[in-house]
C-alpha positions as CSV (number, residue, x, y, z in Angstrom):
1,X,-64.5,-17.5,5.6
2,X,-64.8,-13.8,5.9
3,X,-63.3,-14.0,9.4
4,X,-60.4,-16.0,8.1
5,X,-59.7,-13.3,5.5
6,X,-59.8,-10.6,8.1
7,X,-57.4,-12.5,10.4
8,X,-54.9,-13.1,7.7
9,X,-55.1,-9.4,6.6
10,X,-54.4,-8.2,10.1
11,X,-51.4,-10.6,10.3
12,X,-50.1,-9.3,6.9
13,X,-50.7,-5.6,7.6
14,X,-48.8,-5.8,10.9
15,X,-46.2,-8.2,9.6
16,X,-44.2,-5.6,7.8
17,X,-44.2,-7.1,4.3
18,X,-43.8,-3.7,2.8
19,X,-40.9,-1.3,2.1
20,X,-41.0,-0.5,5.8
21,X,-39.7,-4.0,6.4
22,X,-36.4,-3.1,4.8
23,X,-36.2,0.1,6.8
24,X,-36.8,-1.8,10.0
25,X,-34.1,-4.3,9.1
26,X,-31.6,-1.5,8.6
27,X,-32.2,-0.3,12.2
28,X,-29.3,-1.3,14.5
29,X,-30.6,-2.7,17.8
30,X,-29.7,-0.8,21.0
31,X,-28.0,-3.9,22.4
32,X,-25.2,-3.7,19.8
33,X,-22.4,-1.2,19.1
34,X,-21.9,0.3,15.7
35,X,-18.6,-0.6,14.0
36,X,-17.9,1.7,11.1
37,X,-15.5,1.4,8.2
38,X,-13.5,4.2,9.8
39,X,-13.2,2.2,13.0
40,X,-11.9,-0.7,11.0
41,X,-9.3,1.4,9.2
42,X,-8.2,3.0,12.5
43,X,-7.7,-0.4,14.1
44,X,-5.8,-1.7,11.0
45,X,-3.4,1.3,11.0
46,X,-2.5,0.6,14.6
47,X,-2.2,-3.1,14.7
48,X,-2.5,-4.9,11.4
49,X,0.8,-6.8,10.9
50,X,0.9,-6.5,7.1
51,X,0.5,-2.7,7.4
52,X,3.3,-2.7,10.0
53,X,5.3,-4.8,7.6
54,X,4.8,-2.4,4.7
55,X,5.9,0.5,7.0
56,X,9.2,-1.3,7.4
57,X,10.0,-0.5,3.8
58,X,10.8,3.1,4.7
59,X,13.1,1.9,7.4
60,X,14.9,-0.4,5.0
61,X,15.3,2.4,2.5
62,X,16.8,4.6,5.2
63,X,19.3,1.9,6.1
64,X,20.2,1.7,2.4
65,X,21.1,5.4,2.5
66,X,23.1,4.9,5.7
67,X,24.9,2.0,4.0
68,X,25.7,4.2,0.9
69,X,26.9,7.0,3.1
70,X,29.5,4.6,4.5
71,X,31.6,5.2,1.4
72,X,32.1,8.8,2.7
73,X,33.2,7.7,6.2
74,X,36.6,9.0,7.3
75,X,39.2,6.3,7.3
76,X,42.2,5.6,9.5
77,X,45.0,3.6,7.9
78,X,48.0,2.1,9.7
79,X,50.8,0.0,8.2
80,X,53.9,-1.4,9.9
81,X,56.8,-3.5,8.5
82,X,59.6,-4.7,10.7
83,X,62.5,-6.9,9.7
84,X,65.2,-8.0,12.2
85,X,67.8,-10.7,11.3
86,X,71.2,-11.7,12.8
87,X,70.8,-9.1,15.5
88,X,70.4,-6.4,12.9
89,X,67.4,-4.2,12.3
90,X,67.1,-4.3,8.6
91,X,64.1,-1.9,8.5
92,X,61.3,-0.6,10.7
93,X,58.7,1.2,8.7
94,X,55.5,2.7,10.0
95,X,52.8,4.5,8.0
96,X,49.7,6.1,9.4
97,X,47.1,8.3,7.6
98,X,43.6,9.8,8.0
99,X,41.5,10.3,4.9
100,X,38.2,12.2,4.6
101,X,36.2,11.3,1.5
102,X,34.0,14.1,0.4
103,X,31.1,14.6,-2.0
104,X,33.3,16.6,-4.3
105,X,35.9,14.5,-6.1
106,X,38.7,15.5,-3.7
107,X,39.9,13.3,-0.9
108,X,42.0,15.2,1.7
109,X,44.6,13.1,3.5
110,X,47.0,13.7,6.4
111,X,49.5,11.2,7.8
112,X,52.9,10.4,9.2
113,X,55.8,8.1,8.2
114,X,58.5,6.8,10.4
115,X,61.4,4.7,8.9
116,X,64.5,3.4,10.6
117,X,66.9,0.5,9.9
118,X,70.3,-0.4,8.4
119,X,69.1,-1.5,5.1
120,X,66.4,1.0,4.2
121,X,66.1,1.9,0.5
122,X,67.2,5.3,-0.3
123,X,63.7,6.7,-0.9
124,X,62.6,5.6,2.5
125,X,65.4,7.3,4.5
126,X,64.1,10.2,6.6
127,X,66.3,12.9,8.2
128,X,67.6,12.2,11.7
129,X,66.9,15.7,12.9
130,X,63.2,15.0,12.3
131,X,63.4,11.8,14.4
132,X,63.2,9.7,11.2
133,X,59.7,11.0,10.7
134,X,57.8,12.8,8.0
135,X,54.4,14.5,8.1
136,X,52.4,14.8,5.0
137,X,49.1,16.4,4.0
138,X,47.6,16.4,0.6
139,X,44.7,15.4,-1.7
140,X,43.8,13.3,-4.6
141,X,41.9,14.9,-7.5
142,X,40.4,13.0,-10.5
143,X,40.5,15.2,-13.6
144,X,39.1,12.5,-16.0
145,X,36.9,9.7,-14.9
146,X,35.2,10.4,-11.6
147,X,35.3,14.2,-11.9
148,X,31.5,14.6,-12.3
149,X,30.3,11.4,-10.7
150,X,31.6,8.1,-9.4
151,X,30.4,4.9,-7.9
152,X,30.0,6.2,-4.3
153,X,28.1,9.3,-5.3
154,X,25.9,7.3,-7.7
155,X,25.2,4.7,-5.0
156,X,24.1,7.3,-2.5
157,X,21.8,9.0,-5.1
158,X,20.3,5.6,-5.9
159,X,19.7,5.0,-2.2
160,X,18.1,8.4,-1.7
161,X,15.7,7.7,-4.7
162,X,15.0,4.4,-3.0
163,X,13.2,6.2,-0.2
164,X,10.7,7.5,-2.7
165,X,10.5,4.1,-4.3
166,X,9.8,2.5,-0.9
167,X,7.1,5.1,-0.1
168,X,5.4,4.3,-3.4
169,X,5.6,0.5,-2.7
170,X,4.3,1.2,0.8
171,X,1.3,3.1,-0.5
172,X,0.6,0.3,-3.0
173,X,0.7,-2.5,-0.4
174,X,-1.3,-0.7,2.2
175,X,-3.9,0.4,-0.3
176,X,-4.3,-3.2,-1.4
177,X,-4.8,-4.3,2.2
178,X,-7.3,-1.5,2.8
179,X,-9.2,-2.4,-0.4
180,X,-9.6,-6.0,0.7
181,X,-10.7,-4.9,4.1
182,X,-13.3,-2.4,2.6
183,X,-14.7,-5.2,0.4
184,X,-14.9,-7.6,3.3
185,X,-16.6,-4.9,5.4
186,X,-19.3,-4.2,2.8
187,X,-19.8,-7.9,2.4
188,X,-20.4,-8.1,6.1
189,X,-22.7,-5.1,5.9
190,X,-24.8,-6.9,3.3
191,X,-24.8,-10.2,5.2
192,X,-25.7,-8.6,8.5
193,X,-28.7,-6.6,7.2
194,X,-29.8,-9.4,4.9
195,X,-29.9,-11.7,7.9
196,X,-31.9,-9.1,9.8
197,X,-34.3,-8.9,6.8
198,X,-34.6,-12.7,6.5
199,X,-35.1,-13.0,10.3
200,X,-38.1,-10.6,10.1
201,X,-39.5,-12.5,7.1
202,X,-39.1,-15.8,8.9
203,X,-40.9,-14.5,12.0
204,X,-43.7,-13.1,9.8
205,X,-44.1,-16.4,7.9
206,X,-44.2,-18.2,11.2
207,X,-46.9,-15.9,12.6
208,X,-49.0,-16.3,9.4
209,X,-48.7,-20.1,9.6
210,X,-49.8,-20.0,13.2
211,X,-52.9,-17.9,12.4
212,X,-53.9,-20.0,9.4
213,X,-53.5,-23.2,11.4
214,X,-55.7,-21.7,14.1
215,X,-58.3,-20.8,11.5
216,X,-58.2,-24.3,10.1
217,X,-58.8,-25.7,13.6
218,X,-61.8,-23.3,13.8
219,X,-63.1,-24.5,10.5
220,X,-62.5,-21.2,8.7
221,X,-59.5,-22.3,6.6
222,X,-58.7,-25.4,4.5
223,X,-55.9,-27.8,5.0
224,X,-54.3,-26.7,1.7
225,X,-54.1,-23.1,3.1
226,X,-52.3,-24.4,6.1
227,X,-50.0,-26.5,4.0
228,X,-49.2,-23.5,1.8
229,X,-48.5,-21.3,4.9
230,X,-46.3,-24.1,6.3
231,X,-44.3,-24.4,3.0
232,X,-43.8,-20.7,3.0
233,X,-42.7,-20.8,6.7
234,X,-40.1,-23.5,5.9
235,X,-38.8,-21.6,2.9
236,X,-38.3,-18.5,5.0
237,X,-36.5,-20.6,7.6
238,X,-34.2,-22.0,5.0
239,X,-33.5,-18.5,3.6
240,X,-32.8,-17.3,7.1
241,X,-30.4,-20.1,7.8
242,X,-28.5,-19.5,4.5
243,X,-28.3,-15.8,5.4
244,X,-27.0,-16.7,8.9
245,X,-24.2,-18.8,7.4
246,X,-23.3,-15.9,5.1
247,X,-23.2,-13.6,8.1
248,X,-21.0,-15.9,10.1
249,X,-18.6,-16.4,7.2
250,X,-18.4,-12.8,6.4
251,X,-17.7,-12.0,10.0
252,X,-14.9,-14.5,10.1
253,X,-13.4,-13.0,6.9
254,X,-13.6,-9.5,8.2
255,X,-11.9,-10.6,11.4
256,X,-8.8,-11.3,9.3
257,X,-8.1,-7.6,9.5
258,X,-8.5,-7.1,13.2
259,X,-5.7,-7.5,15.8
260,X,-5.1,-6.1,19.3
261,X,-2.1,-4.2,20.6
262,X,-0.1,-7.3,21.5
263,X,-0.6,-9.0,18.2
264,X,-3.5,-11.3,19.1
265,X,-6.2,-11.8,16.5
266,X,-9.7,-10.5,17.2
267,X,-13.1,-11.7,16.1
268,X,-16.1,-9.7,15.1
269,X,-18.5,-10.0,18.0
270,X,-22.3,-10.5,17.7
271,X,-22.5,-7.3,19.7
272,X,-21.1,-5.3,16.7
273,X,-23.1,-4.1,13.7
274,X,-22.1,-2.3,10.6
275,X,-23.2,1.3,10.1
276,X,-26.4,1.7,8.0
277,X,-25.9,4.0,5.0
278,X,-28.2,6.3,3.3
279,X,-28.8,6.9,-0.4
280,X,-25.7,6.4,-2.6
281,X,-23.9,9.5,-3.7
282,X,-22.1,9.3,-7.0
283,X,-18.9,11.3,-7.5
284,X,-19.3,14.2,-10.0
285,X,-17.4,14.6,-13.2
286,X,-15.2,17.2,-11.5
287,X,-14.3,14.7,-8.9
288,X,-13.4,12.2,-11.7
289,X,-11.1,14.7,-13.3
290,X,-9.5,15.3,-9.9
291,X,-9.0,11.5,-9.5
292,X,-7.4,11.3,-13.0
293,X,-5.1,14.1,-12.2
294,X,-4.1,12.6,-8.9
295,X,-3.6,9.2,-10.5
296,X,-1.2,10.7,-13.1
297,X,0.8,12.5,-10.5
298,X,0.8,10.2,-7.5
299,X,-0.2,6.6,-8.5
300,X,2.4,4.4,-6.8
301,X,3.0,2.3,-9.9
302,X,3.8,5.5,-11.9
303,X,5.9,6.9,-9.1
304,X,7.9,3.7,-9.0
305,X,8.5,3.8,-12.7
306,X,9.5,7.5,-12.5
307,X,12.0,6.6,-9.8
308,X,13.3,3.8,-11.9
309,X,13.9,6.2,-14.7
310,X,15.7,8.5,-12.4
311,X,17.9,5.7,-11.2
312,X,18.6,4.6,-14.7
313,X,19.6,8.1,-15.6
314,X,22.2,8.0,-12.8
315,X,23.4,4.7,-14.2
316,X,23.7,6.3,-17.6
317,X,25.7,9.2,-16.3
318,X,28.0,6.8,-14.4
319,X,28.4,4.6,-17.5
320,X,29.2,7.7,-19.6
321,X,31.8,8.7,-17.1
322,X,33.6,5.4,-17.6
323,X,34.2,6.4,-21.3
324,X,36.7,8.9,-20.0
325,X,40.3,8.0,-19.1
326,X,41.2,7.6,-15.5
327,X,43.6,10.5,-14.6
328,X,44.2,11.0,-10.9
329,X,46.5,13.7,-9.5
330,X,48.1,13.3,-6.1
331,X,49.8,16.1,-4.3
332,X,51.2,16.0,-0.7
333,X,53.0,18.6,1.3
334,X,55.9,17.2,3.2
335,X,56.6,18.5,6.7
336,X,54.5,21.6,5.9
337,X,53.5,23.7,7.7
338,X,54.4,21.6,10.8
339,X,57.7,19.6,11.1
340,X,57.8,16.4,13.2
341,X,59.9,18.4,15.7
342,X,56.9,20.7,16.3
343,X,58.3,23.7,14.5
344,X,56.1,25.6,12.0
345,X,57.3,26.7,8.6
346,X,55.6,28.4,5.6
347,X,54.0,26.5,2.7
348,X,56.1,26.2,-0.5
349,X,54.4,24.4,-3.4
350,X,57.6,23.6,-5.3
351,X,59.6,22.4,-2.3
352,X,59.1,19.5,0.0
353,X,56.3,17.7,-1.8
354,X,55.3,14.5,-3.4
355,X,53.4,14.5,-6.7
356,X,51.8,11.5,-8.5
357,X,49.9,10.9,-11.7
358,X,47.7,7.8,-12.4
359,X,46.5,7.2,-15.9
360,X,44.4,4.3,-17.2
361,X,42.3,3.9,-20.3
362,X,41.2,0.8,-22.3
363,X,41.9,1.1,-26.0
364,X,38.6,-0.1,-27.5
365,X,36.2,0.7,-24.6
366,X,33.9,-2.1,-25.7
367,X,32.7,-2.9,-22.2
368,X,32.1,0.7,-21.4
369,X,30.3,1.5,-24.6
370,X,28.1,-1.6,-24.2
371,X,27.2,-0.5,-20.7
372,X,26.1,3.0,-22.0
373,X,24.0,1.4,-24.7
374,X,22.4,-1.1,-22.3
375,X,21.4,1.7,-20.0
376,X,19.9,3.7,-22.8
377,X,17.9,0.7,-23.9
378,X,16.7,0.2,-20.3
379,X,15.6,3.8,-20.1
380,X,13.7,3.5,-23.4
381,X,12.1,0.3,-22.3
382,X,11.0,1.8,-18.9
383,X,9.7,4.9,-20.7
384,X,7.5,2.8,-22.9
385,X,6.3,0.8,-19.8
386,X,5.4,3.9,-17.9
387,X,3.5,5.3,-20.9
388,X,1.5,2.1,-21.2
389,X,1.0,1.8,-17.4
390,X,-0.3,5.4,-17.2
391,X,-2.8,4.8,-20.0
392,X,-4.0,1.5,-18.3
393,X,-4.4,3.3,-14.9
394,X,-6.4,6.2,-16.3
395,X,-8.6,3.8,-18.3
396,X,-9.1,1.7,-15.2
397,X,-10.2,4.8,-13.2
398,X,-12.6,5.8,-16.0
399,X,-14.0,2.2,-16.2
400,X,-14.5,1.9,-12.5
401,X,-16.2,5.3,-12.4
402,X,-18.5,4.2,-15.2
403,X,-19.3,1.1,-13.3
404,X,-20.0,3.2,-10.2
405,X,-22.4,5.4,-12.2
406,X,-24.1,2.3,-13.6
407,X,-24.5,0.7,-10.2
408,X,-26.1,3.9,-8.9
409,X,-28.6,3.7,-11.8
410,X,-29.3,0.1,-11.0
411,X,-29.8,1.1,-7.4
412,X,-32.4,3.7,-8.4
413,X,-34.1,1.2,-10.6
414,X,-34.1,-1.5,-8.0
415,X,-35.5,0.8,-5.4
416,X,-38.3,1.7,-7.8
417,X,-38.9,-2.0,-8.4
418,X,-39.1,-2.8,-4.7
419,X,-41.6,0.1,-4.3
420,X,-43.7,-1.4,-7.2
421,X,-43.6,-4.8,-5.6
422,X,-44.8,-3.2,-2.4
423,X,-47.7,-1.7,-4.3
424,X,-48.5,-5.0,-5.9
425,X,-48.5,-6.7,-2.5
426,X,-50.8,-4.0,-1.1
427,X,-53.1,-4.5,-4.1
428,X,-53.2,-8.2,-3.6
429,X,-54.1,-7.6,0.1
430,X,-56.9,-5.3,-1.1
431,X,-58.1,-8.0,-3.5
432,X,-58.0,-10.6,-0.7
433,X,-60.2,-8.3,1.4
434,X,-62.6,-8.2,-1.5
435,X,-62.5,-11.9,-1.9
436,X,-60.6,-11.8,-5.3
437,X,-57.3,-13.2,-4.2
438,X,-55.9,-16.0,-2.1
439,X,-52.9,-16.9,0.1
440,X,-51.0,-18.4,-2.8
441,X,-51.0,-15.1,-4.7
442,X,-50.1,-13.2,-1.6
443,X,-47.1,-15.5,-1.1
444,X,-46.0,-14.9,-4.7
445,X,-46.0,-11.2,-4.2
446,X,-44.3,-11.5,-0.9
447,X,-41.5,-13.6,-2.4
448,X,-40.9,-11.0,-5.2
449,X,-40.8,-8.2,-2.6
450,X,-38.3,-10.1,-0.4
451,X,-36.0,-10.8,-3.4
452,X,-36.1,-7.2,-4.5
453,X,-35.3,-5.9,-1.0
454,X,-32.4,-8.3,-0.6
455,X,-31.0,-7.4,-4.0
456,X,-31.4,-3.7,-3.1
457,X,-29.2,-4.4,0.0
458,X,-26.7,-6.2,-2.2
459,X,-26.5,-3.4,-4.7
460,X,-25.9,-0.9,-1.9
461,X,-22.9,-3.0,-0.6
462,X,-21.7,-3.4,-4.2
463,X,-21.8,0.4,-4.7
464,X,-19.6,1.0,-1.7
465,X,-17.1,-1.7,-2.9
466,X,-16.8,0.0,-6.2
467,X,-16.3,3.3,-4.6
468,X,-13.3,1.8,-2.7
469,X,-12.1,0.2,-5.9
470,X,-12.2,3.6,-7.6
471,X,-10.0,5.2,-5.0
472,X,-7.7,2.2,-5.2
473,X,-7.5,2.4,-9.0
474,X,-6.5,6.1,-8.7
475,X,-3.7,5.0,-6.3
476,X,-4.9,7.4,-3.6
477,X,-3.3,7.1,-0.2
478,X,-5.6,5.6,2.4
479,X,-8.4,5.1,-0.2
480,X,-9.6,8.6,0.4
481,X,-10.0,11.6,-1.8
482,X,-9.9,14.0,1.1
483,X,-6.6,12.9,2.5
484,X,-4.6,13.1,-0.7
């Protein structure tokens, strides 16, 4: 019996059922390449279709600006009217103009008229010496509605703010994708090293079973000891198979984020392994305050609401402008300073000109006053929403930070617990050497040590997930404090 105890002790001492087993499981074999979270992010930035889709938002916003600037495009206008009846030319009227809309409420225009015919109205008759032509150059100036802002200027300002809105939405979408990828990566990390750990445990249990069965054949161990070792071996094999399934599924899930340069999906190879991490480092309170400050200034949800308020302010100014009467002044020089015959002459404001006045104003202004009131209510509503959203974001950052600190505390406690289970196992091994223990008690201590090591791995992965969630809660670009 003494020989049996010594053989089992040798098997256990060399089996690695100590804290060293976890350290060995965290070693990446030389036959595999290390695939870090930074490698994952770099690949996603280049090839992930959803990130490319999010990047299109900026292009769409730029095209909105281009569309709005179309209201300021120069315009060429040409009109022609000809009537001929009973071999008579009643009239032949042509009108051409070139208008240049500007940011300021002045639209310069130049043009030419040519009118001929027997039955022209008196106002359309042009001098024969000018070849029945008339040049004009002038402008239109609103002195009421449209003087400070109008639809085209408001639309362009809205489109320009839309770029900031698109950038904020882009950060929001990309950060969400990166957060999902980070969580999947750290789940793969846990599954990979947990499988490594369970593989070692299964090999150890198989070796113990083999030695105990050999001792039984030599008459130095009972059949119950062999049965106990066999049950333990089977249990370790089941745990290894469950860990293997978890590894395969986590690899498949992580592969959702991997694509090649031509848009083909990639799979996580068995020749890739996650990067082992050291002790968890908790962010300091100073870092928390920095996160809160950055969240207040740059969180995409708050930026979107701020832009929405700016856009509503533009709507309010435009709606207020419609409370004014529409008064447009039109002034055109006629045949100044150039005559249709090509001769130059000096400008005279009170000779050879056309002047026009347009006036329009509703009496009650109910529609206009309602529009102003609606816009003010929208501004008030959005202001309340932004205030509440900011509070929720800051509280979420604080809560996630608290959870991170708590997980770090659990990590330290779990690490101490695993060390204590290691000491218990070593104590049982010493008792076994002195004839005061048995294989059953050893198995109990082994089981507790294995569970504590696996939970320690899970807590490490959970800590990294929460760190990514903290950056996401603060709305930081690329889920990184250093790049914001």
